[in-house]
C-alpha positions as CSV (number, residue, x, y, z in Angstrom):
1,M,10.9,17.2,-26.2
2,K,10.6,20.0,-23.7
3,R,11.3,19.5,-20.0
4,S,7.6,20.0,-19.1
5,E,6.6,17.3,-21.5
6,R,9.4,14.9,-20.3
7,V,8.1,15.4,-16.7
8,D,4.6,14.7,-17.8
9,V,5.7,11.4,-19.4
10,L,7.7,10.6,-16.3
11,I,4.6,11.2,-14.1
12,R,2.4,9.1,-16.4
13,N,4.9,6.2,-16.5
14,N,5.2,6.2,-12.7
15,M,1.4,6.4,-12.4
16,I,1.0,3.4,-14.7
17,Y,3.7,1.5,-12.7
18,A,2.1,2.4,-9.4
19,T,-1.3,1.3,-10.7
20,A,0.2,-2.1,-11.5
21,L,1.9,-2.4,-8.2
22,G,-1.4,-1.7,-6.4
23,L,-2.5,-5.1,-7.8
24,I,0.1,-6.9,-5.6
25,P,-2.1,-9.3,-3.7
26,V,-0.1,-9.1,-0.4
27,P,-1.2,-6.5,2.1
28,W,1.4,-3.9,3.0
29,V,3.8,-5.0,0.2
30,D,1.8,-2.9,-2.3
31,L,2.0,0.2,-0.1
32,I,5.8,-0.2,0.3
33,A,6.3,-0.7,-3.4
34,V,4.1,2.3,-4.4
35,T,5.8,4.6,-1.9
36,A,9.2,3.5,-3.4
37,V,7.9,4.5,-6.9
38,Q,6.7,7.9,-5.6
39,I,10.1,8.6,-3.9
40,N,11.9,7.6,-7.0
41,M,9.6,9.7,-9.2
42,I,10.3,12.8,-7.0
43,K,14.0,12.2,-7.4
44,S,13.6,12.0,-11.2
45,I,11.6,15.2,-11.3
46,C,14.2,16.9,-9.1
47,D,16.8,15.7,-11.6
48,E,14.8,17.2,-14.5
49,Y,14.6,20.6,-12.8
50,D,18.2,20.5,-11.4
51,I,16.8,20.5,-7.8
52,N,18.9,19.1,-5.0
53,Y,17.2,15.9,-3.9
54,D,16.8,14.7,-0.3
55,E,15.1,11.4,0.2
56,S,14.0,12.0,3.8
57,Q,12.3,15.2,2.7
58,A,10.7,13.4,-0.2
59,K,9.3,10.7,2.2
60,T,8.0,13.4,4.6
61,F,6.3,15.3,1.8
62,I,4.7,12.2,0.3
63,T,3.3,11.2,3.7
64,A,2.0,14.7,4.4
65,L,0.4,15.1,0.9
66,V,-1.2,11.7,0.8
67,G,-2.5,12.2,4.3
68,S,-3.2,9.6,6.9
69,T,-3.5,6.9,4.1
70,F,-6.4,5.2,5.9
71,A,-8.3,4.7,2.6
72,K,-5.1,3.4,1.1
73,L,-4.4,1.1,4.0
74,G,-8.0,-0.1,4.0
75,A,-7.8,-1.1,0.4
76,S,-4.5,-2.9,1.1
77,L,-6.0,-4.7,4.2
78,I,-9.1,-5.8,2.3
79,K,-6.7,-8.0,0.3
80,S,-6.3,-10.3,3.3
81,I,-9.9,-11.5,2.9
82,P,-9.6,-14.8,0.9
83,I,-10.5,-14.7,-2.8
84,V,-13.0,-11.8,-3.0
85,G,-10.7,-9.5,-0.9
86,T,-7.8,-9.9,-3.3
87,F,-10.0,-8.9,-6.3
88,I,-11.8,-6.0,-4.6
89,G,-8.8,-4.7,-2.7
90,G,-6.5,-5.1,-5.7
91,A,-8.8,-3.0,-8.0
92,S,-9.3,-0.2,-5.5
93,M,-5.7,-0.2,-4.4
94,A,-4.5,-0.1,-8.0
95,V,-6.5,3.0,-8.8
96,L,-5.6,4.7,-5.6
97,S,-1.9,3.9,-6.0
98,G,-1.9,5.3,-9.5
99,A,-4.0,8.4,-8.5
100,T,-1.8,9.3,-5.6
101,T,1.3,8.9,-7.7
102,Y,-0.1,11.1,-10.4
103,A,-1.1,13.8,-7.9
104,V,2.2,13.8,-6.1
105,G,4.0,14.1,-9.4
106,K,1.8,17.0,-10.6
107,V,2.3,18.9,-7.3
108,F,6.1,18.7,-7.5
109,K,6.1,19.6,-11.2
110,K,4.1,22.7,-10.6
111,H,6.1,23.7,-7.5
112,F,9.4,23.4,-9.4
113,E,8.0,25.2,-12.5
114,E,7.1,28.1,-10.2
115,G,10.7,28.3,-9.0
116,G,10.4,26.3,-5.8
117,D,12.7,23.6,-4.5
118,L,12.5,21.0,-1.7
119,S,13.7,23.5,0.9
120,N,10.7,25.8,0.4
121,F,8.0,23.2,-0.2
122,N,5.0,23.9,2.0
123,V,2.6,21.0,2.1
124,D,-0.4,23.0,3.3
125,S,-0.2,25.4,0.4
126,W,-0.3,22.4,-2.1
127,K,-3.1,20.3,-0.4
128,K,-5.9,21.8,-2.6
129,F,-4.0,21.3,-5.8
130,Y,-3.1,17.8,-4.7
131,E,-6.8,17.0,-4.1
132,D,-7.6,18.3,-7.6
133,M,-4.9,16.3,-9.2
134,L,-5.9,13.2,-7.2
135,Q,-9.4,13.4,-8.8
136,E,-7.7,13.8,-12.2
137,G,-5.3,10.9,-11.3
138,K,-8.2,8.6,-10.4
139,K,-9.7,9.0,-13.9
140,E,-6.3,8.3,-15.5
141,A,-5.6,5.3,-13.2
142,E,-9.0,3.9,-13.8
143,K,-8.3,3.9,-17.6
144,V,-5.1,2.1,-17.0
145,E,-6.7,-0.4,-14.6
146,Q,-9.6,-1.1,-17.0
147,N,-7.3,-1.5,-20.0
148,K,-4.9,-3.9,-18.5
149,N,-4.3,-6.9,-20.7
150,E,-1.7,-9.5,-21.6
151,D,0.6,-6.8,-23.1
152,Y,0.5,-4.9,-19.8
153,R,1.2,-8.0,-17.7
154,E,4.1,-8.9,-19.9
155,I,5.5,-5.4,-19.7
156,F,5.1,-5.3,-15.9
157,Q,6.8,-8.7,-15.6
158,K,9.7,-7.3,-17.5
159,I,9.9,-4.3,-15.2
160,E,9.8,-6.5,-12.2
161,K,12.7,-8.5,-13.6
162,L,14.6,-5.3,-14.2
163,A,13.9,-4.3,-10.6
164,Q,15.4,-7.5,-9.4
165,L,18.5,-6.9,-11.6
166,K,18.8,-3.5,-10.1
167,E,18.5,-4.8,-6.5
168,K,21.2,-7.4,-7.2
169,G,23.5,-4.6,-8.5
170,I,23.6,-6.0,-12.1
171,I,22.2,-2.8,-13.6
172,T,22.3,0.7,-12.3
173,N,19.3,2.8,-11.2
174,E,19.8,4.9,-14.3
175,E,19.8,1.9,-16.5
176,F,16.7,0.6,-14.8
177,Q,14.9,4.0,-15.2
178,K,15.8,4.2,-18.8
179,K,14.6,0.7,-19.7
180,K,11.4,1.1,-17.5
181,D,10.5,4.3,-19.2
182,E,11.1,2.7,-22.6
183,L,8.8,-0.3,-21.7
184,L,6.1,2.0,-20.2
185,R,6.0,4.1,-23.4
186,N,4.7,0.9,-25.2
187,L,1.5,1.0,-23.1
């Protein structure tokens, strides 16, 4: 598989994972989890293109690309309304989480394919492309959100257990990524 195809798979898998994390019923926890997915995705894309990775730059770029995140925060905060809020907020947050992850991934893929790296990334020059990819990402994330079923839940539960093993130091980040990607390919 060519590098470009591997990166597309990586972006798709992280988009699916972020969509699922957007369903976390606890306000703010979903935002933190999705941001962590996006940061890790940028690291993985950097690895694919042999780009030096800097986590603080990645966080800055994500924040700048995604913008003020008021819509995202609003979907997260809606979850605090008993019963109906969890359902409405979860669905909208899931799609938005997947869409922003997809768009961020596509921006960095294109930037790196054009010879860029983190040191010369200019957020303003990528905003329009980000917005275009966000719309494309919403369609993709809606498909994932609409098609969730028992198989998805089971796979995401396995990924959550793997994440716990990684946090406890039982498995490495590389082992976690490899197994997570393997599980997501089954969706």
